C-alpha positions as CSV (number, residue, x, y, z in Angstrom):
1,M,9.0,-0.2,-9.1
2,T,7.7,-3.7,-8.5
3,S,8.8,-6.7,-10.5
4,A,5.3,-7.0,-12.1
5,Q,5.6,-3.4,-13.4
6,I,9.1,-4.1,-14.7
7,F,7.9,-7.2,-16.5
8,A,5.0,-5.3,-18.0
9,E,7.3,-2.7,-19.3
10,L,9.6,-5.3,-20.8
11,R,6.7,-7.0,-22.5
12,V,5.5,-3.7,-24.0
13,A,9.1,-2.6,-24.9
14,L,9.7,-5.8,-26.9
15,K,6.6,-5.1,-29.0
16,A,7.7,-1.5,-29.7
17,G,9.0,-0.7,-33.2
18,H,12.4,0.5,-32.2
19,Y,13.2,-2.8,-30.5
20,R,12.7,-4.8,-33.7
21,E,16.2,-3.9,-34.9
22,L,17.9,-5.4,-31.8
23,S,20.3,-8.1,-32.4
24,H,19.6,-11.7,-31.3
25,L,21.9,-11.3,-28.3
26,E,20.2,-8.0,-27.2
27,K,16.8,-9.6,-27.4
28,N,18.0,-12.5,-25.3
29,I,19.1,-10.1,-22.6
30,Y,15.5,-8.8,-22.3
31,Y,14.1,-12.3,-22.3
32,I,16.5,-13.5,-19.6
33,K,15.6,-10.5,-17.4
34,A,11.9,-11.3,-17.9
35,K,12.4,-14.9,-16.9
36,Q,14.3,-13.9,-13.8
37,I,11.4,-11.6,-12.8
38,R,8.9,-14.3,-13.6
39,K,10.5,-16.8,-11.3
40,R,10.1,-14.5,-8.3
41,K,7.5,-15.8,-5.9
42,D,6.0,-12.5,-5.0
43,T,4.4,-11.9,-8.4
44,S,1.8,-13.6,-10.5
45,F,1.7,-13.1,-14.3
46,N,-1.2,-15.5,-15.0
47,K,-4.6,-14.3,-15.8
48,P,-6.8,-14.6,-12.7
49,H,-9.3,-17.4,-12.9
50,K,-13.0,-17.0,-12.2
51,G,-12.6,-18.1,-8.6
52,M,-10.1,-15.4,-7.9
53,I,-12.3,-12.7,-9.4
54,D,-15.4,-14.1,-7.5
55,S,-13.4,-14.1,-4.3
56,L,-12.4,-10.5,-4.8
57,I,-16.0,-9.4,-5.5
58,N,-17.1,-11.3,-2.4
59,K,-14.5,-9.5,-0.3
60,V,-15.6,-6.1,-1.6
61,C,-19.3,-6.9,-1.1
62,I,-18.7,-7.9,2.5
63,R,-16.4,-5.0,3.2
64,L,-18.8,-2.4,1.7
65,E,-22.0,-4.3,2.7
66,T,-23.5,-4.4,-0.8
67,P,-25.3,-7.3,-2.4
68,K,-23.3,-9.2,-5.0
69,D,-26.1,-9.4,-7.5
70,Q,-26.5,-5.7,-7.5
71,V,-22.8,-5.0,-7.9
72,L,-22.8,-7.3,-11.0
73,G,-26.1,-5.7,-12.2
74,K,-26.8,-2.5,-14.1
75,C,-28.0,-0.2,-11.3
76,R,-26.1,3.1,-11.1
77,K,-26.6,4.0,-7.4
78,G,-23.6,5.6,-5.9
79,Y,-22.7,2.8,-3.4
80,L,-22.8,0.2,-6.2
81,V,-20.7,2.4,-8.6
82,R,-18.2,2.8,-5.8
83,A,-17.9,-1.0,-5.2
84,R,-17.5,-1.6,-9.0
85,S,-14.9,1.1,-9.2
86,L,-12.9,-0.5,-6.4
87,I,-13.1,-3.9,-8.1
88,H,-12.2,-2.5,-11.5
89,N,-9.1,-0.8,-10.1
90,V,-7.9,-3.9,-8.1
91,L,-8.3,-6.2,-11.1
92,R,-6.5,-3.7,-13.3
93,E,-3.5,-3.1,-10.9
94,K,-3.2,-6.4,-9.2
95,Y,-3.9,-8.8,-12.1
96,Y,-3.1,-6.5,-15.1
97,M,-6.4,-7.4,-16.7
98,S,-7.3,-5.6,-19.9
99,L,-10.2,-3.1,-19.8
100,P,-12.4,-5.2,-22.2
101,M,-11.7,-8.3,-20.1
102,I,-12.9,-6.6,-16.9
103,G,-15.8,-5.1,-18.8
104,H,-16.8,-8.5,-20.1
105,Y,-16.9,-9.9,-16.6
106,F,-19.3,-7.1,-15.5
107,N,-21.2,-7.1,-18.7
108,Q,-20.0,-3.5,-19.3
109,D,-18.3,-1.6,-22.1
110,H,-14.5,-1.1,-21.8
111,T,-15.0,2.6,-21.6
112,T,-17.0,2.2,-18.4
113,V,-14.1,0.4,-16.9
114,L,-11.7,3.1,-18.3
115,N,-13.8,5.8,-16.5
116,S,-13.4,3.9,-13.2
117,V,-9.6,3.7,-13.7
118,Q,-9.3,7.3,-14.7
119,M,-11.4,8.4,-11.7
120,K,-8.7,6.9,-9.4
121,Q,-5.9,8.4,-11.4
122,D,-7.5,11.9,-11.4
123,K,-8.6,11.5,-7.8
124,R,-12.2,12.3,-8.7
125,R,-15.5,11.4,-7.0
126,F,-14.9,8.3,-4.7
127,W,-11.1,8.5,-5.1
128,K,-10.5,11.9,-3.4
129,E,-7.8,12.2,-0.9
130,D,-10.0,12.0,2.2
131,E,-12.1,9.0,1.1
132,T,-11.8,5.6,2.8
133,I,-11.9,3.8,-0.5
134,R,-8.1,4.2,-0.8
135,K,-7.6,2.2,2.4
136,D,-9.9,-0.5,1.1
137,F,-8.0,-0.5,-2.2
138,E,-4.6,-0.8,-0.5
139,S,-5.7,-3.7,1.7
140,L,-7.3,-5.6,-1.2
141,L,-4.2,-5.0,-3.3
142,N,-2.0,-6.5,-0.6
143,D,-4.3,-9.6,0.1
């Protein structure tokens, strides 16, 4: 489990109902652990700025040889849906962006983004085992 995932779990855990009854000392233990994880240089917990998102979209467009204006458009051709799905999943897993936030950037509903994320989880359509999109996803995740 990466430190980003640990931090995300801690953040969710502190909002859960059964953590409300923790003593002050117990809550401080969680906060100290979160601060230690946050100080690590290999993770970023800030929201990505517009330049980072644009850079990611440009990388995907170059890699998949698709025009950027069409990727950001409404067209539902397969190669464009594939590019959007790749971008949605990278934004979700690398930057922990919310579904509505990703959808807002693409002028889409959050359920459209949810469908892209679930396609990857369920290994449907573009995300089947033998597809090359997984290699692209891993290399973009590690950039």
